[in-house]
C-alpha positions in Angstrom: -43.4 -5.8 -89.6 -40.6 -5.6 -87.1 -39.5 -9.0 -88.2 -38.4 -7.4 -91.5 -36.8 -4.4 -89.9 -33.3 -4.9 -91.4 -34.2 -2.6 -94.2 -35.1 0.1 -91.7 -31.8 0.0 -89.9 -30.5 2.5 -92.4 -32.5 5.0 -90.3 -33.2 3.6 -86.8 -35.3 6.7 -86.0 -38.1 5.3 -88.2 -38.6 2.6 -85.6 -39.0 5.0 -82.7 -42.0 7.0 -81.7 -39.6 9.6 -80.2 -36.6 9.9 -82.5 -34.8 12.2 -80.0 -34.0 9.1 -77.9 -31.5 8.1 -80.5 -28.4 10.2 -79.7 -25.1 10.0 -81.4 -23.2 12.4 -79.1 -21.8 12.0 -75.6 -23.5 13.8 -72.7 -21.2 15.8 -70.5 -22.1 18.6 -68.0 -25.6 18.9 -69.4 -24.4 19.3 -73.0 -24.4 17.0 -76.0 -20.9 17.0 -77.4 -18.5 15.3 -79.8 -14.9 14.1 -79.3 -12.0 16.4 -79.9 -11.0 16.1 -83.6 -14.3 14.5 -84.4 -13.2 10.9 -83.6 -16.0 8.4 -83.7 -16.6 4.7 -83.1 -19.2 2.7 -85.1 -21.9 0.7 -83.5 -23.4 -2.3 -85.2 -26.4 -4.5 -84.9 -25.1 -8.0 -83.9 -28.1 -9.7 -85.6 -27.4 -8.2 -89.0 -24.0 -6.7 -89.0 -25.5 -3.4 -90.2 -24.0 -0.2 -88.9 -26.5 1.5 -86.6 -24.6 4.8 -86.2 -21.6 6.3 -84.5 -20.7 7.7 -81.1 -17.9 10.0 -80.1 -14.6 8.3 -79.2 -13.8 10.5 -76.1 -10.4 10.7 -74.5 -8.9 11.3 -71.1 -9.2 15.1 -71.3 -13.0 14.8 -72.0 -13.3 12.4 -69.1 -11.5 14.8 -66.9 -13.8 17.6 -67.9 -16.8 15.4 -67.0 -15.2 14.7 -63.6 -14.5 18.4 -62.9 -18.0 19.3 -63.9 -19.4 16.7 -61.5 -17.2 18.1 -58.7 -18.6 21.6 -59.3 -22.2 20.4 -59.4 -21.8 18.2 -56.3 -22.3 20.8 -53.5 -25.7 22.0 -54.8 -26.9 18.4 -55.4 -25.9 17.1 -52.0 -27.5 20.1 -50.3 -30.9 19.2 -51.7 -33.3 17.4 -49.4 -33.5 13.7 -50.1 -37.2 14.1 -51.2 -36.1 16.8 -53.7 -33.6 14.4 -55.3 -36.3 11.7 -55.1 -38.8 13.7 -57.1 -36.3 14.1 -59.9 -35.4 10.5 -59.8 -39.0 9.4 -59.8 -39.7 11.6 -62.9 -36.7 9.9 -64.6 -38.1 6.5 -63.9 -41.6 7.5 -65.0 -40.2 8.7 -68.3 -38.4 5.4 -68.8 -41.7 3.6 -68.5 -43.5 6.1 -70.8 -40.9 5.4 -73.5 -40.6 1.7 -72.7 -41.3 0.5 -76.3 -38.7 2.9 -77.8 -36.1 2.0 -75.2 -36.6 -1.7 -75.8 -36.2 -1.3 -79.6 -33.0 0.6 -79.1 -31.7 -2.1 -76.8 -32.6 -4.9 -79.1 -31.1 -3.3 -82.1 -27.7 -2.6 -80.4 -27.6 -5.6 -78.1 -29.5 -8.3 -80.0 -31.7 -9.7 -77.2 -35.3 -10.5 -78.0 -37.8 -7.6 -77.6 -39.6 -9.4 -74.8 -36.4 -9.5 -72.8 -35.6 -5.9 -73.6 -39.0 -4.7 -72.4 -38.5 -6.7 -69.3 -35.1 -5.0 -68.7 -36.6 -1.5 -69.1 -39.1 -2.4 -66.3 -36.3 -3.8 -64.2 -34.1 -0.8 -64.8 -36.9 1.7 -63.9 -37.5 -0.3 -60.7 -34.1 0.7 -59.3 -34.9 4.4 -59.9 -38.2 4.1 -58.2 -36.6 2.2 -55.2 -33.8 4.7 -54.7 -36.1 7.7 -55.0 -37.5 6.5 -51.7 -34.4 4.9 -50.2 -32.5 8.2 -50.2 -34.7 9.3 -47.3 -33.6 6.4 -45.1 -29.9 7.2 -44.7 -30.7 8.1 -41.2 -28.5 9.2 -38.3 -27.6 6.5 -35.8 -27.2 7.2 -32.1 -24.4 5.4 -30.2 -24.6 4.7 -26.5 -21.7 6.7 -25.1 -18.7 5.0 -23.4 -17.3 8.4 -22.4 -18.7 10.7 -19.8 -20.6 13.9 -20.6 -20.9 13.5 -24.3 -23.3 12.2 -27.0 -22.2 10.2 -30.0 -23.7 10.1 -33.5 -22.9 8.2 -36.6 -24.2 9.4 -39.9 -23.7 8.6 -43.6 -22.7 11.3 -46.1 -22.3 11.2 -49.9 -18.8 10.0 -50.9 -18.4 12.6 -53.6 -17.9 12.2 -57.4 -18.6 8.6 -58.6 -18.0 6.7 -61.8 -19.5 3.6 -63.3 -18.2 1.2 -66.0 -21.1 -0.8 -67.3 -21.5 -3.9 -69.6 -23.2 -4.6 -72.9 -25.4 -7.5 -71.7 -27.8 -5.3 -69.6 -27.2 -1.8 -71.0 -29.9 0.0 -69.1 -30.3 -1.9 -65.8 -26.7 -1.9 -65.0 -26.7 1.9 -65.3 -29.8 2.6 -63.2 -28.8 0.2 -60.5 -25.6 2.2 -60.0 -26.7 5.7 -60.9 -30.0 5.8 -59.1 -28.2 4.7 -55.8 -25.4 7.3 -56.3 -27.8 10.2 -57.1 -30.1 9.3 -54.3 -27.2 9.3 -51.9 -26.3 12.8 -53.1 -23.5 12.0 -55.5 -22.9 12.8 -59.1 -22.0 10.0 -61.5 -20.1 9.7 -64.8 -21.0 6.6 -66.8 -18.8 4.9 -69.4 -21.1 2.5 -71.2 -19.9 -0.5 -73.2 -19.0 0.7 -76.7 -21.1 -2.1 -78.2 -24.3 -0.7 -76.6 -24.0 3.1 -76.0 -27.4 4.1 -77.3 -29.3 2.8 -74.3 -27.1 4.8 -72.0 -27.5 8.0 -74.1 -31.3 7.6 -74.2 -31.2 7.5 -70.4 -29.2 10.7 -70.4 -31.8 12.3 -72.7 -34.6 11.3 -70.3 -32.6 12.3 -67.3 -32.2 15.8 -68.8 -36.0 15.9 -69.3 -36.6 14.8 -65.8 -34.5 17.7 -64.4 -31.3 16.1 -63.4 -28.9 19.1 -63.1 -25.9 19.6 -65.4 -22.9 17.7 -64.3 -24.8 15.2 -62.1 -25.2 12.5 -64.7 -22.8 12.3 -67.6 -22.3 9.6 -70.2 -18.8 9.5 -71.8 -18.5 7.2 -74.8 -15.4 5.7 -76.4 -12.6 3.2 -76.0 -12.1 2.0 -72.4 -8.3 2.6 -72.0 -8.4 6.4 -71.9 -11.8 6.9 -70.2 -11.6 4.2 -67.6 -7.9 4.9 -67.0 -8.8 8.5 -66.1 -11.6 7.4 -63.8 -9.2 5.1 -62.0 -6.4 7.5 -61.7 -8.3 10.7 -60.9 -8.4 11.4 -57.2 -11.6 13.4 -57.5 -13.5 10.2 -58.3 -14.1 8.8 -54.8 -16.0 5.7 -55.8 -16.0 3.4 -58.8 -18.6 0.8 -59.6 -17.9 -1.8 -62.3 -19.8 -4.7 -63.8 -17.9 -7.0 -66.1 -15.3 -9.8 -66.1 -13.2 -10.8 -63.2 -10.0 -10.3 -65.3 -10.9 -6.7 -66.0 -12.0 -6.2 -62.4 -8.6 -7.2 -61.2 -7.0 -4.6 -63.5 -9.3 -1.8 -62.3 -8.5 -2.6 -58.7 -4.8 -2.3 -59.5 -5.3 0.9 -61.4 -7.3 2.5 -58.6 -5.0 1.5 -55.8 -3.1 4.8 -56.0 -6.2 6.9 -55.1 -7.7 4.4 -52.6 -11.2 4.6 -53.9 -14.3 2.8 -52.8 -14.8 0.0 -55.2 -17.9 -2.0 -55.9 -17.7 -4.8 -58.4 -20.0 -7.4 -59.9 -17.7 -9.8 -61.7 -17.9 -13.2 -63.3 -20.2 -16.0 -62.4 -20.3 -19.8 -63.0 -23.6 -20.7 -61.4 -24.4 -24.3 -60.4 -27.9 -25.6 -60.8 -28.5 -28.5 -58.4 -31.6 -30.7 -59.1 -32.9 -33.5 -56.9 -35.5 -36.2 -57.9 -38.4 -34.8 -55.7 -39.0 -31.9 -58.1 -41.5 -32.6 -61.0 -39.5 -33.1 -64.2 -41.5 -30.6 -66.2 -40.9 -27.9 -63.6 -37.2 -28.7 -63.4 -36.7 -28.6 -67.2 -38.6 -25.2 -67.5 -36.5 -23.7 -64.7 -33.2 -25.0 -66.1 -34.1 -23.7 -69.6 -34.8 -20.2 -68.1 -31.7 -20.3 -65.9 -29.4 -21.3 -68.8 -30.7 -19.5 -71.9 -32.0 -16.1 -70.8 -30.1 -13.3 -72.6 -28.8 -16.1 -74.9 -26.7 -17.3 -72.0 -24.8 -14.0 -71.9 -25.7 -13.5 -68.2 -23.5 -13.7 -65.1 -26.4 -15.5 -63.4 -26.6 -18.2 -66.2 -26.6 -21.8 -65.0 -23.3 -23.0 -66.3 -23.1 -26.3 -64.5 -26.3 -28.3 -64.1 -25.9 -31.0 -61.5 -28.7 -33.6 -61.8 -29.3 -36.5 -59.5 -28.5 -39.8 -61.3 -32.0 -41.2 -60.6 -33.5 -38.7 -62.9 -30.5 -37.8 -65.0 -31.4 -39.6 -68.2 -35.0 -38.5 -68.3 -33.9 -34.9 -67.5 -31.3 -34.9 -70.3 -33.9 -36.1 -72.8 -36.5 -33.6 -71.8 -34.1 -30.7 -71.5 -32.5 -31.5 -74.9 -35.9 -31.5 -76.5 -36.8 -28.1 -75.0 -33.4 -26.6 -75.8 -33.6 -27.7 -79.4 -37.0 -26.1 -79.8 -35.7 -22.6 -78.9 -35.7 -20.3 -81.9 -32.7 -18.2 -82.9 -33.2 -15.0 -84.8 -33.3 -11.3 -84.9 -34.6 -10.0 -81.6 -37.0 -7.6 -83.4 -39.0 -10.6 -84.4 -41.4 -11.4 -81.6 -41.0 -15.1 -82.3 -37.3 -15.1 -81.4 -36.2 -16.9 -78.2 -32.4 -16.5 -78.6 -30.6 -13.6 -80.2 -27.1 -13.3 -81.5 -23.9 -13.3 -79.4 -22.2 -10.0 -79.1 -18.7 -10.8 -80.5 -17.0 -13.4 -82.7 -14.8 -14.2 -79.8 -17.9 -15.2 -77.9 -18.8 -17.6 -80.7 -15.3 -18.9 -80.7 -15.4 -19.6 -77.0 -18.7 -21.5 -77.2 -17.2 -23.6 -80.0 -14.0 -24.2 -78.1 -15.9 -25.3 -75.0 -18.0 -27.7 -77.1 -15.1 -29.2 -79.0 -13.0 -29.6 -75.8 -15.8 -31.3 -74.0 -16.6 -33.7 -76.8 -13.0 -34.6 -77.2 -12.8 -35.5 -73.5 -15.9 -37.7 -73.6 -19.0 -35.5 -73.3 -22.0 -36.3 -75.4 -23.3 -33.6 -77.7 -27.1 -33.9 -77.4 -28.1 -31.0 -79.7 -26.6 -27.9 -81.3 -22.9 -27.4 -81.1 -22.2 -24.8 -83.8 -23.4 -21.6 -85.5 -26.4 -21.2 -87.7 -25.2 -20.1 -91.2 -28.7 -19.1 -92.2 -28.7 -16.3 -89.7 -25.1 -15.0 -89.6 -21.8 -15.3 -87.9 -22.8 -14.2 -84.4 -25.5 -16.8 -83.9 -24.8 -20.0 -82.0 -27.3 -22.9 -81.7 -28.7 -23.8 -78.2 -26.4 -26.6 -77.2 -26.6 -29.4 -74.6 -23.6 -31.4 -73.4 -24.2 -34.4 -71.2 -21.5 -36.3 -69.2 -19.4 -33.2 -68.5 -16.5 -33.8 -66.1 -14.2 -31.5 -64.1 -11.3 -31.8 -66.6 -13.3 -30.0 -69.3 -13.0 -26.3 -70.0 -16.7 -25.7 -69.7 -16.6 -27.1 -66.1 -14.0 -24.5 -65.1 -14.7 -21.4 -67.3 -17.7 -19.2 -67.7 -19.0 -19.8 -71.2 -21.2 -16.7 -71.5 -23.2 -18.3 -74.3 -26.1 -20.8 -75.0 -24.1 -24.0 -74.1 -25.5 -26.1 -71.2 -23.3 -28.6 -69.3 -25.0 -31.4 -67.4 -23.2 -33.4 -64.7 -24.8 -36.4 -62.8 -24.4 -36.9 -59.1 -25.3 -39.9 -56.9 -27.0 -40.5 -53.5 -23.6 -41.7 -52.3 -22.1 -38.2 -53.0 -24.3 -36.7 -50.3 -25.3 -33.1 -50.0 -21.9 -32.0 -48.8 -20.2 -33.7 -51.8 -22.5 -32.0 -54.3 -21.9 -28.7 -52.5 -18.2 -29.3 -52.7 -18.5 -29.9 -56.5 -20.5 -26.7 -56.9 -18.0 -24.7 -54.8 -15.1 -26.0 -56.9 -14.8 -22.7 -58.7 -13.1 -19.3 -58.2 -16.5 -17.8 -58.7 -19.3 -17.3 -56.1 -22.1 -15.2 -57.5 -25.3 -17.2 -57.7 -26.5 -20.8 -57.3 -29.8 -22.6 -57.9 -31.2 -25.4 -55.7 -34.2 -27.5 -56.6 -35.6 -29.8 -54.0 -38.7 -30.0 -51.8 -36.7 -31.5 -48.8 -36.6 -28.6 -46.3 -33.8 -30.2 -44.3 -31.7 -30.5 -47.4 -32.5 -26.9 -48.4 -31.2 -25.6 -45.0 -28.2 -27.9 -45.1 -27.2 -27.2 -48.7 -27.7 -23.5 -48.8 -25.5 -23.1 -45.7 -22.7 -24.8 -47.4 -22.8 -23.2 -50.9 -20.2 -20.4 -51.2 -22.4 -18.1 -53.2 -23.6 -14.6 -52.5 -27.1 -15.4 -53.8 -29.1 -18.6 -53.9 -32.4 -19.3 -55.5 -34.4 -22.2 -54.2 -37.1 -23.8 -56.4 -37.2 -20.7 -58.6 -35.0 -18.9 -61.1 -35.8 -15.2 -60.8 -34.1 -13.9 -57.7 -33.0 -10.3 -58.5 -34.8 -7.0 -57.9 -34.4 -3.5 -56.5 -34.8 -4.4 -52.8 -32.2 -7.2 -52.7 -28.4 -7.0 -52.2 -27.0 -8.2 -55.5 -23.4 -9.5 -55.4 -21.1 -12.4 -55.0 -18.2 -13.8 -52.9 -14.7 -15.0 -53.8 -13.7 -13.6 -57.2 -17.3 -12.7 -58.2 -17.1 -9.3 -56.8 -16.9 -6.7 -54.0 -19.8 -5.0 -52.3 -23.4 -5.2 -53.2 -25.8 -3.4 -55.5 -29.5 -2.9 -54.9 -31.4 -2.5 -51.7 -30.1 -0.6 -48.6 -26.5 -1.9 -49.1 -26.4 -0.6 -52.7 -26.9 3.0 -51.6 -24.3 2.6 -48.8 -21.6 1.9 -51.5 -21.8 5.6 -52.4 -21.5 7.0 -48.8 -18.9 7.4 -46.1 -19.5 7.0 -42.4 -18.9 10.0 -40.2 -18.7 9.8 -36.4 -19.4 12.8 -34.2 -18.5 12.9 -30.5 -20.2 15.9 -29.0 -19.5 17.4 -25.6 -22.6 17.7 -23.4 
């Protein structure tokens, strides 16, 4: 039984139908390689603390070699017809789906999320490859009506060159394919530095990419500590575009480090999503939506509903029902199909959840359920937690928790739509927001005033390959997904041709 898989972690390949998907080497220029001097970093299962394996701890020189290999491979890749690149990409996506179960197991073992969520992420990740396999054909020439005599004018998009990506541990497959599929479809090579906590999902993608026929140098995965690898990506002028998903604090540093080479930068940074609920939504529907918006990926999601604003008319009944639903969520090893919430990734994540809870309670919030770890499971588990009566002076109101702690704030009719929008906007972040009401006038009014890049109305799921994913304010730069996502890896060229 998978629920008893801790004994099998001594040899993870026993869990996989295709053991070759578990790679403990970096992938550079079409070769599996180790670090100079044999330096390695251990990777552990956050649910058990068991060491899964190791990966090479690569340095700046190894990163530079990957960049130089990408530069050499770029001319041949960009010269391929878009449909040729698309066929290779489509095969890559098909292989992901063929190996969906193995990829999900790898993800759950290294990241901790429940298997159902891991399988969903594999489908989500493959959808970006499928989308961009087609979207590469649509980078069309645009004709401009001339303003000068005896000439024609054309604007076209061309691949920017060598690209790099720095990806997070919470979505270790999808955050790679959303970037890499767009870059490769545009005609660019990409070097990926995955989070050191979750490198095996990235290396499995490299293995499948090799099988799909991605040429050497076009997709490389460099593992190791971020300082040397990401520092070289930022400083190297051959890298013409850098895509990053992670915290706002790290995003600021990468912008500063890349200033000297004036790269194109696309960034999906922190979030602090408001969830605004009005009384005209059935309570059961509202509770189910709020549970999904808050506790997916154990709350370790930039889209997580961090501040739940509930109209006072239904506030008490919502708090009671939401608390009951949250308390019923089951924590455990993600390999157990009965698990709803897995572990957090770091002890500092557990410490931050505890700090937010203790600060809120000390300042008057009511702890409705949870509030601490679960000693039966291990040090990285944190109980699903609900805080009512949260106010703006509390840390949880201002900071992204990135864990399974829900903060509920009441609002009144007297506040008005503009006032609740102002409360929701009172943040440096502006990634995603959720609005639940059946009043169409209110929907139009409120969504026009919320300073967020993405707004979901009467639903939670809003992402997908065709949409422009991204935020405003300090939640990021640029967009990923859809037409805009591929444009991040292109430059505009204007031609003025004499008649």
